[in-house]
BAKOLRO-288763 format. One line per 2 residues: number of its first residue (from 1); their letters; for each residue x, y, z of N, C-alpha, C. Coordinates in Angstrom, 2 decimals. Example, Ala and Ser with C-alpha at 12.3 -4.5 7.8 and 13.67 -1.06 7.14 Angstrom:
// BAKOLRO-288763
1) as) 13.19:-5.69:7.80:12.30:-4.50:7.80:13.20:-3.30:7.80  12.85:-2.25:7.08:13.67:-1.06:7.14:12.90:0.03:7.87
This chain:
// BAKOLRO-288763
1) xx) 96.04:93.57:75.75:95.62:94.07:74.43:95.82:93.02:73.35  96.93:92.29:73.43:97.20:91.26:72.42:96.16:90.15:72.48
3) xx) 95.66:89.87:73.71:94.61:88.86:73.84:93.33:89.32:73.18  93.01:90.62:73.32:91.81:91.15:72.67:91.93:91.09:71.15
5) xx) 93.12:91.40:70.65:93.33:91.34:69.20:93.19:89.91:68.70  93.71:88.94:69.49:93.58:87.54:69.10:92.12:87.09:69.13
7) xx) 91.38:87.57:70.13:89.96:87.22:70.23:89.14:87.83:69.11  89.62:88.93:68.57:88.88:89.62:67.50:88.62:88.70:66.32
9) xx) 89.57:87.82:66.02:89.44:86.93:64.87:88.45:85.81:65.11  87.95:85.65:66.33:86.95:84.63:66.60:85.56:85.03:66.13
11) xx) 85.37:86.31:65.84:84.06:86.80:65.43:83.98:86.84:63.91  82.90:86.25:63.39:82.73:86.18:61.94:82.57:87.56:61.32
13) xx) 81.87:88.47:62.01:81.66:89.79:61.42:82.96:90.57:61.30  83.91:90.32:62.21:85.20:90.99:62.08:86.01:90.41:60.92
15) xx) 85.97:89.10:60.76:86.68:88.49:59.64:86.11:88.97:58.31  84.79:89.09:58.24:84.17:89.58:57.01:84.56:91.03:56.74
17) xx) 84.64:91.82:57.80:85.02:93.22:57.64:86.45:93.34:57.12  87.36:92.51:57.64:88.74:92.55:57.18:88.85:92.11:55.72
19) xx) 88.11:91.09:55.34:88.14:90.63:53.95:87.58:91.70:53.02  86.44:92.28:53.40:85.79:93.29:52.55:86.69:94.51:52.36
21) xx) 87.30:94.98:53.43:88.16:96.16:53.31:89.44:95.87:52.55  89.94:94.64:52.64:91.13:94.26:51.86:90.83:94.32:50.37
23) xx) 89.71:93.72:49.98:89.31:93.75:48.57:89.02:95.18:48.12  88.35:95.93:48.99:88.02:97.32:48.66:89.28:98.17:48.49
25) xx) 90.29:97.92:49.31:91.55:98.67:49.19:92.21:98.44:47.84  92.19:97.19:47.38:92.77:96.89:46.07:92.00:97.56:44.94
27) xx) 90.71:97.76:45.15:89.87:98.35:44.11:89.99:99.87:44.05  90.00:100.52:45.21:89.98:101.98:45.23:91.37:102.60:45.08
29) xx) 92.43:101.81:45.29:93.78:102.38:45.21:94.09:102.99:43.84  93.85:102.28:42.72:94.13:102.92:41.43:93.19:104.08:41.13
31) xx) 91.95:104.00:41.59:91.01:105.10:41.38:91.53:106.35:42.10  91.93:106.19:43.35:92.43:107.33:44.11:93.70:107.91:43.52
33) xx) 94.59:107.05:43.04:95.85:107.54:42.47:95.60:108.45:41.27  94.69:108.05:40.39:94.44:108.88:39.21:93.54:110.07:39.52
35) xx) 92.72:109.99:40.57:92.00:111.18:40.99:92.97:112.27:41.43  94.02:111.86:42.13:95.03:112.82:42.58:95.85:113.33:41.40
37) xx) 96.30:112.42:40.54:97.14:112.83:39.42:96.40:113.71:38.42  95.11:113.46:38.26:94.30:114.23:37.31:93.66:115.46:37.96
39) xx) 94.04:115.72:39.23:93.51:116.87:39.97:91.99:116.85:40.05  91.44:115.64:40.35:90.01:115.46:40.45:89.60:114.99:41.85
41) xx) 90.42:115.30:42.84:90.13:114.83:44.19:88.77:115.33:44.68  88.50:116.62:44.47:87.22:117.17:44.90:86.07:116.66:44.03
43) xx) 86.36:116.29:42.80:85.33:115.70:41.95:84.90:114.34:42.49  85.84:113.60:43.06:85.48:112.33:43.68:84.54:112.52:44.85
45) xx) 84.83:113.53:45.67:83.94:113.84:46.79:82.56:114.26:46.29  82.53:115.05:45.23:81.25:115.49:44.67:80.44:114.31:44.15
47) xx) 81.10:113.38:43.47:80.39:112.22:42.94:79.87:111.32:44.06  80.57:111.29:45.18:80.09:110.49:46.32:78.75:111.02:46.82
49) xx) 78.56:112.34:46.78:77.29:112.92:47.18:76.27:112.85:46.05  76.74:112.85:44.81:75.83:112.86:43.67:75.03:111.56:43.56
51) xx) 75.58:110.45:44.05:74.86:109.19:43.95:73.80:109.04:45.04  73.74:109.99:45.98:72.83:109.87:47.11:71.36:109.75:46.70
53) xx) 70.83:110.60:45.81:69.41:110.46:45.48:69.06:109.11:44.86  69.94:108.58:44.01:69.68:107.28:43.41:69.64:106.18:44.45
55) xx) 70.57:106.24:45.41:70.59:105.24:46.47:69.34:105.35:47.33  68.94:106.58:47.65:67.76:106.79:48.50:66.49:106.32:47.79
57) xx) 66.36:106.65:46.51:65.17:106.21:45.76:65.14:104.68:45.67  66.30:104.08:45.43:66.35:102.62:45.41:65.96:102.01:46.74
59) xx) 66.39:102.64:47.83:66.03:102.14:49.16:64.54:102.32:49.45  63.98:103.47:49.09:62.58:103.74:49.36:61.68:102.80:48.57
61) xx) 62.07:102.47:47.35:61.23:101.63:46.50:61.41:100.14:46.72  62.63:99.72:47.06:62.89:98.27:47.15:63.60:97.86:48.43
63) xx) 63.78:98.78:49.38:64.43:98.42:50.63:65.94:98.32:50.47  66.57:97.70:51.46:68.04:97.59:51.47:68.51:96.44:50.58
65) xx) 68.08:96.48:49.34:68.52:95.50:48.35:69.75:96.02:47.64  70.77:95.18:47.55:72.01:95.61:46.90:71.76:95.96:45.44
67) xx) 70.88:95.20:44.78:70.60:95.46:43.37:69.93:96.82:43.19  68.94:97.12:44.02:68.24:98.40:43.91:69.16:99.57:44.23
69) xx) 69.98:99.42:45.26:70.92:100.48:45.60:71.96:100.66:44.51  72.41:99.55:43.92:73.41:99.63:42.85:72.84:100.31:41.62
71) xx) 71.64:99.90:41.20:71.03:100.48:40.01:70.72:101.96:40.23  70.12:102.27:41.38:69.78:103.66:41.67:71.01:104.56:41.73
73) xx) 72.03:104.12:42.45:73.25:104.92:42.55:73.97:105.05:41.23  73.97:103.98:40.45:74.65:104.01:39.15:73.96:104.99:38.20
75) xx) 72.62:104.95:38.18:71.87:105.87:37.32:72.13:107.32:37.74  72.09:107.57:39.05:72.32:108.94:39.53:73.74:109.41:39.23
77) xx) 74.73:108.57:39.51:76.12:108.96:39.28:76.43:109.20:37.82  75.99:108.27:36.96:76.25:108.43:35.52:75.48:109.63:34.99
79) xx) 74.25:109.83:35.49:73.47:110.98:35.05:74.14:112.30:35.38  74.67:112.41:36.59:75.37:113.63:36.99:76.63:113.82:36.15
81) xx) 77.35:112.76:35.89:78.57:112.86:35.08:78.25:113.33:33.66  77.19:112.78:33.07:76.82:113.19:31.72:76.34:114.63:31.68
83) xx) 75.51:115.01:32.65:75.04:116.40:32.70:76.19:117.37:32.91  77.15:116.98:33.73:78.32:117.83:33.95:79.09:118.05:32.65
85) xx) 79.30:116.96:31.90:80.01:117.08:30.63:79.24:117.94:29.64  77.90:117.78:29.59:77.09:118.58:28.67:77.13:120.06:29.03
87) xx) 76.99:120.36:30.32:77.02:121.76:30.74:78.38:122.40:30.45  79.44:121.61:30.64:80.78:122.16:30.39:81.02:122.43:28.90
89) xx) 80.41:121.60:28.04:80.63:121.76:26.60:79.67:122.76:25.97  78.43:122.84:26.46:77.40:123.63:25.79:77.12:124.97:26.45
91) xx) 77.62:125.19:27.67:77.34:126.44:28.36:78.64:127.11:28.77  78.49:128.26:29.42:79.65:129.04:29.82:80.34:128.47:31.06
93) xx) 79.62:127.66:31.83:80.19:127.11:33.06:81.25:126.07:32.76  82.30:126.05:33.58:83.33:125.02:33.48:82.86:123.78:34.21
95) xx) 83.58:122.68:34.02:83.14:121.40:34.58:83.11:121.40:36.11  84.06:122.11:36.75:84.08:122.10:38.21:82.85:122.81:38.78
97) xx) 82.48:123.94:38.19:81.29:124.66:38.66:80.02:123.87:38.38  79.96:123.22:37.22:78.78:122.42:36.88:78.63:121.25:37.84
99) xx) 79.74:120.56:38.11:79.68:119.42:39.01:79.31:119.85:40.42  79.86:120.97:40.88:79.54:121.46:42.22:78.05:121.79:42.33
101) xx) 77.50:122.41:41.32:76.08:122.76:41.35:75.21:121.51:41.36  75.54:120.55:40.51:74.70:119.35:40.40:74.79:118.47:41.64
103) xx) 76.00:118.35:42.21:76.11:117.46:43.36:75.40:118.06:44.58  75.40:119.38:44.71:74.69:120.00:45.82:73.18:119.77:45.69
105) xx) 72.68:119.88:44.46:71.27:119.60:44.22:70.95:118.14:44.53  71.83:117.24:44.07:71.60:115.81:44.27:71.64:115.44:45.75
107) xx) 72.61:115.99:46.48:72.72:115.67:47.90:71.49:116.16:48.66  71.07:117.39:48.40:69.89:117.93:49.07:68.65:117.12:48.72
109) xx) 68.52:116.73:47.45:67.37:115.94:47.04:67.35:114.58:47.72  68.51:113.96:47.84:68.57:112.65:48.49:68.17:112.70:49.95
111) xx) 68.70:113.68:50.68:68.36:113.80:52.09:66.88:114.16:52.26  66.35:115.01:51.37:64.94:115.38:51.44:64.04:114.16:51.21
113) xx) 64.36:113.36:50.20:63.55:112.18:49.92:63.61:111.19:51.08  64.80:111.01:51.64:64.95:110.08:52.75:64.14:110.54:53.96
115) xx) 64.16:111.83:54.24:63.40:112.36:55.38:61.90:112.33:55.11  61.50:112.67:53.88:60.08:112.70:53.55:59.47:111.31:53.55
117) xx) 60.27:110.30:53.22:59.75:108.93:53.19:59.59:108.34:54.58  60.09:109.03:55.61:59.96:108.51:56.97:60.70:107.21:57.16
119) xx) 61.93:107.15:56.64:62.69:105.90:56.69:63.00:105.49:58.12  62.92:104.18:58.36:63.29:103.64:59.68:64.79:103.49:59.82
121) xx) 65.51:103.57:58.69:66.96:103.47:58.73:67.52:104.86:59.01  68.33:105.03:60.04:68.83:106.36:60.38:69.73:106.92:59.28
123) xx) 69.73:108.23:59.18:70.56:108.90:58.18:72.03:108.59:58.40  72.42:108.31:59.65:73.82:108.03:59.97:74.35:106.84:59.19
125) xx) 73.50:105.83:58.97:73.96:104.64:58.24:74.25:104.96:56.78  73.54:105.94:56.22:73.81:106.34:54.85:75.08:107.17:54.75
127) xx) 75.35:107.97:55.76:76.49:108.87:55.71:77.79:108.19:56.10  77.73:107.25:57.06:78.96:106.67:57.61:79.09:105.17:57.39
129) xx) 78.08:104.52:56.82:78.17:103.11:56.50:78.11:102.21:57.72  78.28:100.90:57.46:78.24:99.91:58.54:79.09:98.72:58.13
131) xx) 80.40:98.87:58.21:81.30:97.83:57.75:81.19:96.57:58.59  80.85:96.72:59.87:80.76:95.54:60.74:79.48:94.75:60.53
133) xx) 78.55:95.29:59.76:77.31:94.58:59.48:77.15:94.22:58.02  78.24:94.08:57.30:78.17:93.79:55.88:77.64:92.39:55.64
135) xx) 76.73:92.23:54.67:76.10:90.94:54.39:76.71:90.30:53.15  76.17:89.11:52.81:76.73:88.36:51.68:76.59:89.12:50.36
137) xx) 75.42:89.75:50.15:75.21:90.47:48.90:76.19:91.63:48.76  76.44:92.33:49.86:77.40:93.44:49.82:78.82:92.94:49.57
139) xx) 79.14:91.79:50.15:80.46:91.19:49.90:80.63:90.85:48.42  79.57:90.32:47.81:79.63:90.00:46.39:79.75:91.27:45.55
141) xx) 79.06:92.34:46.00:79.17:93.60:45.28:80.60:94.14:45.32  81.21:94.13:46.50:82.59:94.61:46.63:83.54:93.78:45.77
143) xx) 83.38:92.46:45.83:84.23:91.59:45.03:84.03:91.78:43.53  82.77:91.93:43.10:82.49:92.14:41.69:83.04:93.45:41.17
145) xx) 82.87:94.52:41.95:83.38:95.83:41.54:84.90:95.82:41.49  85.54:95.16:42.46:87.00:95.07:42.45:87.49:94.32:41.21
147) xx) 86.80:93.25:40.85:87.19:92.48:39.66:87.06:93.33:38.39  85.92:94.01:38.26:85.70:94.87:37.09:86.73:95.99:37.03
149) xx) 87.03:96.59:38.19:87.97:97.71:38.24:89.37:97.27:37.82  89.84:96.17:38.36:91.20:95.73:38.05:91.33:95.29:36.59
151) xx) 90.29:94.64:36.05:90.33:94.26:34.63:90.30:95.50:33.75  89.45:96.46:34.12:89.35:97.70:33.34:90.66:98.47:33.36
153) xx) 91.33:98.49:34.51:92.61:99.21:34.58:93.69:98.50:33.79  93.60:97.19:33.66:94.56:96.49:32.81:94.43:96.95:31.36
155) xx) 93.22:97.38:30.97:92.98:97.85:29.60:93.21:99.35:29.47  92.78:100.11:30.48:92.79:101.57:30.40:94.03:102.23:31.00
157) xx) 94.92:101.45:31.58:96.04:102.06:32.30:96.89:102.94:31.40  97.29:102.44:30.26:98.15:103.24:29.37:97.41:104.49:28.85
159) xx) 96.17:104.35:28.34:95.46:105.58:27.92:95.28:106.57:29.06  95.04:106.09:30.27:94.88:106.99:31.40:96.19:107.73:31.70
161) xx) 97.29:107.01:31.63:98.58:107.64:31.89:98.87:108.72:30.85  98.63:108.40:29.58:98.91:109.37:28.51:98.00:110.58:28.65
163) xx) 96.69:110.35:28.87:95.76:111.47:28.97:96.01:112.31:30.21  96.59:111.69:31.25:96.89:112.44:32.47:98.14:113.29:32.30
165) xx) 99.18:112.70:31.71:100.47:113.40:31.59:100.53:114.34:30.40  99.86:113.98:29.30:99.94:114.80:28.09:98.57:114.78:27.39
167) xx) 97.59:115.51:27.94:96.24:115.47:27.38:96.15:115.97:25.94  96.97:116.95:25.57:96.92:117.48:24.20:97.38:116.41:23.20
169) xx) 98.48:115.73:23.52:98.96:114.65:22.67:97.94:113.53:22.58  97.29:113.21:23.71:96.31:112.13:23.73:95.11:112.48:22.85
171) xx) 94.61:113.70:22.94:93.47:114.10:22.12:93.83:114.12:20.63  95.08:114.44:20.33:95.49:114.47:18.93:95.62:113.06:18.34
173) xx) 95.90:112.07:19.18:96.13:110.72:18.71:94.91:109.82:18.85  93.83:110.30:19.46:92.66:109.48:19.76:91.42:110.10:19.15
175) xx) 90.59:109.28:18.54:89.38:109.78:17.93:88.34:110.18:18.98  88.20:109.38:20.01:87.19:109.64:21.04:87.87:109.67:22.41
177) xx) 88.57:110.74:22.72:89.27:110.80:24.01:88.32:110.84:25.20  87.09:111.27:24.97:86.14:111.34:26.07:85.75:109.97:26.59
179) xx) 85.95:108.92:25.79:85.61:107.58:26.25:86.45:107.18:27.47  87.72:107.56:27.48:88.58:107.24:28.61:88.12:107.98:29.85
181) xx) 87.79:109.26:29.70:87.34:110.04:30.85:86.02:109.50:31.41  85.09:109.19:30.53:83.81:108.67:30.99:83.95:107.27:31.58
183) xx) 84.84:106.47:30.99:85.08:105.14:31.56:85.67:105.23:32.96  86.58:106.18:33.16:87.15:106.38:34.48:86.10:106.85:35.47
185) xx) 85.22:107.76:35.05:84.15:108.23:35.93:83.19:107.10:36.27  82.94:106.20:35.33:82.09:105.05:35.60:82.71:104.15:36.66
187) xx) 84.01:103.91:36.55:84.70:103.11:37.56:84.66:103.81:38.92  84.77:105.14:38.92:84.67:105.90:40.16:83.31:105.69:40.81
189) xx) 82.25:105.79:40.02:80.90:105.61:40.56:80.72:104.19:41.10  81.20:103.19:40.37:81.07:101.81:40.83:81.78:101.59:42.16
191) xx) 82.96:102.16:42.31:83.70:101.99:43.55:83.06:102.77:44.70  82.46:103.90:44.40:81.73:104.62:45.44:80.52:103.82:45.91
193) xx) 79.86:103.14:44.99:78.72:102.30:45.37:79.19:101.10:46.19  80.34:100.54:45.82:80.86:99.41:46.59:81.25:99.84:48.00
195) xx) 81.77:101.05:48.11:82.18:101.55:49.42:81.03:102.12:50.23  79.87:102.29:49.59:78.74:102.91:50.29:78.29:102.09:51.49
197) xx) 78.10:100.77:51.30:77.61:99.93:52.38:78.65:99.75:53.48  79.90:99.99:53.18:80.94:99.78:54.18:81.33:101.06:54.90
199) xx) 81.52:102.14:54.14:82.02:103.38:54.73:81.03:104.54:54.64  79.96:104.40:53.85:79.01:105.49:53.72:79.44:106.52:52.70
201) xx) 78.53:107.43:52.36:78.82:108.41:51.32:79.87:109.43:51.76  79.93:109.74:53.06:80.88:110.75:53.52:82.30:110.20:53.66
203) xx) 82.42:108.93:54.03:83.73:108.36:54.32:84.35:107.63:53.13  83.54:107.29:52.10:84.03:106.45:51.01:85.20:107.09:50.28
205) xx) 85.11:108.38:50.00:86.17:109.05:49.25:87.44:109.15:50.07  87.32:109.16:51.40:88.51:109.24:52.23:89.46:108.09:52.00
207) xx) 88.93:106.89:51.77:89.79:105.73:51.52:90.42:105.79:50.14  89.84:106.57:49.24:90.43:106.74:47.91:91.53:107.80:47.91
209) xx) 91.22:108.95:48.51:92.08:110.12:48.35:93.25:110.12:49.32  93.00:109.87:50.61:94.06:110.01:51.61:95.24:109.06:51.38
211) xx) 95.03:107.77:51.13:96.20:106.92:50.82:96.92:107.35:49.55  96.16:107.82:48.56:96.79:108.26:47.31:97.63:109.51:47.52
213) xx) 97.12:110.47:48.30:97.89:111.68:48.55:99.10:111.38:49.43  98.95:110.45:50.36:100.10:110.05:51.17:101.18:109.40:50.32
215) xx) 100.76:108.55:49.39:101.72:107.88:48.51:102.44:108.87:47.60  101.78:109.97:47.27:102.38:110.97:46.38:103.62:111.60:47.00
217) xx) 103.68:111.64:48.34:104.85:112.22:49.01:106.05:111.28:49.03  105.83:110.02:48.68:106.93:109.05:48.72:107.38:108.59:47.35
219) xx) 106.47:108.58:46.38:106.78:108.00:45.07:106.63:109.05:43.99  107.54:109.03:43.02:107.48:109.95:41.89:107.08:109.24:40.60
221) xx) 106.75:107.96:40.69:106.29:107.21:39.52:104.86:106.73:39.77  104.16:106.48:38.69:102.78:106.03:38.81:102.72:104.64:39.45
223) xx) 103.62:103.77:39.05:103.64:102.42:39.64:103.86:102.48:41.14  104.81:103.31:41.57:105.05:103.46:43.00:103.84:104.00:43.73
225) xx) 103.14:104.93:43.13:101.96:105.48:43.78:100.85:104.45:43.88  100.68:103.64:42.85:99.65:102.61:42.90:99.92:101.60:44.01
227) xx) 101.17:101.16:44.11:101.52:100.16:45.12:101.42:100.75:46.52  102.02:101.93:46.72:101.98:102.55:48.04:100.57:102.95:48.44
229) xx) 99.77:103.38:47.47:98.38:103.72:47.77:97.62:102.53:48.31  97.84:101.36:47.70:97.19:100.14:48.20:97.69:99.78:49.60
231) xx) 98.99:99.89:49.82:99.55:99.56:51.14:98.98:100.48:52.21  98.92:101.78:51.93:98.37:102.73:52.91:96.89:102.49:53.15
233) xx) 96.14:102.20:52.08:94.71:101.94:52.24:94.47:100.67:53.06  95.23:99.62:52.76:95.06:98.36:53.49:95.43:98.54:54.96
235) xx) 96.55:99.21:55.23:96.95:99.44:56.61:95.93:100.29:57.35  95.37:101.29:56.68:94.36:102.13:57.31:93.13:101.32:57.70
237) xx) 92.70:100.44:56.80:91.52:99.61:57.09:91.78:98.66:58.25  92.89:97.99:58.22:93.16:97.00:59.26:93.37:97.67:60.62
239) xx) 94.12:98.76:60.66:94.35:99.45:61.93:93.05:100.08:62.42  92.26:100.69:61.52:91.00:101.30:61.91:90.01:100.29:62.46
241) xx) 89.92:99.12:61.83:89.02:98.08:62.33:89.48:97.57:63.69  90.78:97.42:63.85:91.30:96.96:65.15:90.99:97.98:66.24
243) xx) 91.16:99.26:65.96:90.84:100.30:66.95:89.36:100.31:67.28  88.51:100.10:66.29:87.07:100.10:66.55:86.66:98.90:67.39
245) xx) 87.43:97.81:67.32:87.14:96.65:68.17:87.66:96.86:69.58  88.87:97.41:69.69:89.44:97.63:71.02:88.68:98.71:71.79
247) xx) 88.15:99.69:71.08:87.38:100.77:71.71:85.98:100.75:71.11  85.06:100.04:71.73:83.73:99.79:71.14:82.96:101.06:70.78
249) xx) 83.24:102.16:71.44:82.51:103.40:71.13:83.04:104.09:69.88  84.10:103.57:69.30:84.70:104.18:68.12:84.04:103.64:66.86
251) xx) 83.43:104.48:66.03:82.85:104.00:64.77:83.94:103.56:63.81  83.70:102.46:63.13:84.74:101.86:62.30:85.07:102.71:61.08
253) xx) 84.06:103.25:60.39:84.33:104.04:59.19:85.19:105.26:59.44  84.78:106.14:60.37:85.64:107.29:60.69:87.01:106.89:61.22
255) xx) 87.09:105.77:61.95:88.39:105.32:62.46:89.33:104.99:61.30  88.81:104.32:60.27:89.62:103.98:59.11:90.13:105.24:58.42
257) xx) 89.23:106.20:58.23:89.61:107.43:57.52:90.59:108.26:58.36  90.42:108.27:59.69:91.35:109.01:60.54:92.74:108.38:60.50
259) xx) 92.82:107.06:60.47:94.13:106.41:60.34:94.77:106.78:59.00  93.95:106.77:57.94:94.47:107.20:56.63:94.94:108.65:56.69
261) xx) 94.22:109.49:57.44:94.65:110.87:57.62:95.97:110.95:58.37  96.18:110.04:59.32:97.46:110.00:60.02:98.60:109.66:59.09
263) xx) 98.38:108.69:58.18:99.41:108.36:57.19:99.70:109.57:56.30  98.66:110.31:55.95:98.85:111.49:55.12:99.71:112.54:55.83
265) xx) 99.41:112.81:57.09:100.17:113.83:57.83:101.63:113.40:58.01  101.84:112.13:58.34:103.21:111.63:58.50:103.97:111.73:57.18
267) xx) 103.31:111.39:56.09:103.96:111.45:54.78:104.28:112.89:54.40  103.34:113.80:54.70:103.58:115.21:54.38:104.76:115.78:55.16
269) xx) 104.94:115.30:56.39:106.02:115.81:57.22:107.37:115.18:56.91  107.37:113.86:56.68:108.64:113.15:56.58:108.91:112.53:55.20
271) xx) 107.95:112.57:54.30:108.17:112.00:52.98:109.22:112.76:52.20  109.93:112.09:51.30:110.99:112.76:50.52:110.46:113.85:49.60
273) xx) 109.16:113.84:49.31:108.57:114.88:48.47:107.66:115.80:49.26  107.72:115.72:50.59:106.90:116.56:51.44:107.70:117.69:52.06
275) xx) 107.31:118.07:53.29:108.03:119.14:53.98:109.48:118.77:54.25  109.74:117.46:54.40:111.10:117.02:54.68:112.07:117.42:53.58
277) xx) 111.58:117.45:52.33:112.45:117.85:51.22:112.82:119.32:51.32  111.94:120.14:51.91:112.23:121.57:52.05:113.27:121.82:53.13
279) xx) 113.27:120.94:54.15:114.19:121.15:55.27:115.60:120.68:54.96  115.71:119.70:54.05:117.03:119.20:53.71:117.68:120.11:52.67
281) xx) 118.99:119.98:52.55:119.70:120.77:51.56:119.30:120.30:50.17  119.08:121.21:49.25:118.71:120.80:47.89:119.85:120.04:47.23
283) xx) 119.50:118.93:46.61:120.51:118.13:45.92:120.68:118.65:44.50  121.83:118.39:43.89:122.05:118.87:42.52:121.02:118.33:41.54
285) xx) 120.59:117.10:41.76:119.62:116.48:40.86:118.29:116.38:41.58  117.32:117.13:41.14:116.01:117.10:41.78:115.21:115.91:41.27
287) xx) 114.24:115.49:42.07:113.39:114.36:41.70:112.42:114.79:40.62  112.39:114.14:39.47:111.49:114.56:38.40:110.04:114.24:38.73
289) xx) 109.15:115.04:38.20:107.73:114.77:38.39:107.29:113.65:37.46  106.08:113.17:37.66:105.56:112.10:36.82:105.43:112.57:35.38
291) xx) 104.97:113.82:35.19:104.83:114.34:33.85:106.18:114.45:33.15  107.22:114.89:33.89:108.54:115.00:33.29:109.09:113.64:32.91
293) xx) 108.91:112.65:33.79:109.38:111.31:33.52:108.73:110.74:32.29  107.40:110.93:32.18:106.69:110.40:31.00:107.16:111.10:29.73
295) xx) 107.31:112.42:29.78:107.73:113.18:28.60:109.10:112.74:28.12  110.04:112.53:29.06:111.39:112.09:28.68:111.35:110.71:28.05
297) xx) 110.52:109.80:28.60:110.44:108.46:28.03:109.84:108.50:26.63  108.83:109.36:26.42:108.20:109.42:25.11:109.14:110.00:24.05
299) xx) 109.95:110.99:24.46:110.93:111.58:23.52:111.97:110.55:23.12  112.43:109.76:24.10:113.44:108.74:23.80:112.88:107.64:22.91
């Protein structure tokens, strides 16, 4: 087995896959952490499906061009986000119901257009991606999105923390609090597009959410969750790619997400904030939540 693992690095497509997933892990880790903290995990899944019609239209009109797929997916994702916000503000529906309705329409429309166009590209490649066949343009897309995401988080990190832990205080102190929310949703859409060519629309959110939820069982601070989320995402990618090479019939995208799911289950069982905390004797001093920690620091 060790010889096979050593031989794996002789193939250029495997080296490219490891580089792409490493960069992608650094990009999606902060997105996933705040999706979990802001209770938007299912919203991330919905947005992954919402970009489908834009990607399909871009493919039908211009082929497998990274630019066309990026523009189409970005327009669809931003459009759904804006419509969701408008419906939540102007109608009786709440944002979760609006987003659920729109993403279902978008997903059905995307699959319908893809089938009606008689595409030669199988639907499986759209749903599950093809990390082992990533090209130069896709590598540049992943690297560019990661750069934009990390720079944006260097600017938005504090506003995101405040709006997550104390939204009422944030709205009272900010003239346009919606800018932070929309900026975060834009970063979410960009990362979903970057993950589309590698993991597909169904698997992309798995690399965001599962490492973040696993990290939540070990860390009670935002910094700890960000770091652990990246570590879990990176380990999931590397182990999943290795398994897909050792067992050729194993698809790489689902393998990566299943490994991330394994980290989640282990963390839920043995993490200090998971089931393990229930089995141990309660300590006099309980671990404070992120919201409590932030509130105490702000009061001081």
